N, C-alpha and C positions, 0 to 999 in steps of 0.2 A: 050367791048369798050376798045380801046388802051389807054395807059397812056396819050399820047399827046392829044387825042380827049377829054378824061375825064378832063384834065387840062384846055383846052381851053373853054369848054362849061359848066363847073360845076357851076360857079356863075350865069351865065345867066339862066340855068335850075333852080337853087335854087330861083332866083327872081320870076320865074313863080310858083314854089311850094309855096313860101310865099304868092303870090297873091291868089293862090288856097285856102290856109288855111284861109286867110282873108275873101274871098268871101263865103266859106262854113260856117265858124263860124258865120259871121254876117247875113247870109241868114236866120238863125233861129230866129233872133230878130228884123231885120230891119223894118219889117212891123208894129209890135206893138210899136216899140220905136221911129221910125222916120216918116214912111209914114202914118200910121193910128193909132196914139197913143190915148189911152183912155183919157189922159190929155195932154194939150200942153206942150211940152218939152222946157227946156231953150234954147234960141236962140244959145248960145255958142256951144251946142251939134252939131248943123248943121255945124257950122264953123269947128269944130273938125273933123267931118266926111269928109268934103271936103278937108281939109289939109292932113288928114291921107291917103285918097284915092290918093291925088296928090303925096304923098311920095312914095307909092307903085308903082304908074305909073312911077315915076322918077327913081326908083330903076331898073325897067325893062329896061327903056330907056338907062340909063347909062351902064348897063351890056351889052346891045345890041351894043352900040357904041364902047365899048372896044373890043367886038368880031369882029366888023367891022374894028377895028384898026383906028377909027376916033378919035384920042386922042385930036385933036384941038377942035372939037365940044363937046367932053366929058368934057373938062375943062370949056368951055363956059356955058354949061348946069349946070356945077357944081355951078355956081353962084345962080341958082334957088334952088339947093339943100341946099346951105348955108342959103338962105332966109327961106326955109321950116324948116331947122334944128333949126333955131332961134325961129320960130313961134310955132313949134310943142310942146315943153315943156311948153311954156307960155299958149297956148290954152289947152294943156293936163291937166295942174294943175287947170286952171280956170274951165274946164269942170268937173273935179273930184269933186271940191268944190261945183259947181252948182248942180251936180247930187246928191251929198250927201245931200244937203239941200232939193232938190226935193223929193228924196226917203224917207227922214225922215218925211217930210210933208204928204207923202202918205202912211205912216204906216210901213216903213222899220225899223227893229230893229237892223240892223248891218251896217248902212251907215257910222257911225262915225268911227268904227274900220276898215272898208274896205277902208277908205280914204288913209291908209298907202300904199295900193297897187299901185294906180296911182302915188302917190308921189315917191315911190321907182322906178317905171318904168321910170318916166320922168327924175329923177336924173341920173339913170344908162344910159339912152339914151343920155343925155347931155354930160356926161363924155366920153362916147365911141365915139360919133360923134366929140366932141372937139379934142380928140386924133387923129381921122381920118383926121381932117382938118390940124392939126399940122404936121402930117406925110403924107400929100398928095403927096409929092415928093418921097415917098418910097412906090411903088405900092404893095409890098408884105404885108406891114403893113396896108396900106390904104384900100385895098379891103376886107381884113379880118375884119377890124374894122367896115366898113360899113355893111358887112354881119352880124356881131354880133349885131349891132344897129338895123338892120331890123328884126332880129330874136327876139330881146327883145320886139319889139312892137307887136308881134303876141300874147302876153298873153291875150289881150282882146278877140281875136278871139277864142283861145283855151278854154277860160272860157265859151264860148257859144256853144261849141261842145256838142252833146248829151252825157249824163252820161255813156252810154254804150261804148263810145269811149274814152272820157276823164272824169274820175270820178270827182265829186265835189271837189274843192280845189287842183286839180292836174294839173291845167293849165300850171304852170311853167315847168312841166315835158315835155310838148309838145315843149316849147321853147328850152329846153336843148337838146331834140332829134334833132332838126334842127341844133343846133350848133355842136352836135356830128357828124353830117354828114360832116360838114366842117373839123372836126378833122380826120374823116375817109378818106376824100379826100387827106389831107396832108400825112397820112400814106401810102396811095396807090401811090401817085405821087412822093413825096419827101422822103418817108421813115422815116420822123420824124415830130413831132408836132411843129408848129410855136409858138413862144413866145406869140403871141396874144391869141391863144387858151390855151396855157400852163398856163398862168397866168390869162387870162380873164375869162375862164370858171369857175375855182374854186371860183374866186371872185364873179361872177354872182350867182353861186349856194349858196354861203354863204349869199349874200344879199337877195336872194329869200327865203332861209330858215328863216332868221331873220325876214323878212317881214311877212311871213306866221305865225311865232310864235307870233308876235305882234298882228296880226289880229285874230288868233284863240283863244288866251288867253285873248284878250281884255286888254292888258297891261295897267295898271292904268295911268301911266304917259302919254302914247300916247292918251288915252281916254280924259284926261284933255286938251291936246293940240288940239285934234280933235274937241272937243266941242267948244273951243275958235274959231277955224277956221270956223266952220259951223255957230256959233252964235246962 
């Protein structure tokens, strides 16, 4: 594949890859968690699934519009993206809390500590998308930030992969592999790594590592906070 072709289609192809990761990951749990659950799930979980699906569909649509050079429609559809970007972290945190309560009530022993994971994911997503909105007039920054945000949301899908593909507690590695493909694209096309990746990826990895440390060690201060949140 030539550099020009790779450059023009990379983000569109990656939007399809991200959709594939989401579909494959959730295909292992959607029946038992949403379609035929043993116990009724919190209603917010269904809103979360709908909004998350809409975000992935919007990512593909926006990437396709850029490839078609329909910038005017891309910007109009961007208003939908803004609405979803506001709704996603709100619904995401609400879902995390509701599911922590639900799982605790049904015998889970790690729901409180695991709450740190959706909290970090939503905070990271909000910061990244916020920067993408601020720099929406700078395409080289905007598209990489939107790609970074989309990759960050795949953690829930990677956590549902079979252990033979993604070992337990290694879901963030899948997220980082996707981001590294963006780094590889930069090295192949521009021969250098864009600042969004140069600074964004290390910060993401640091946040992921800290999150997993808190979760796996059941850090006492977080456990106190988590218990207060769950009630």
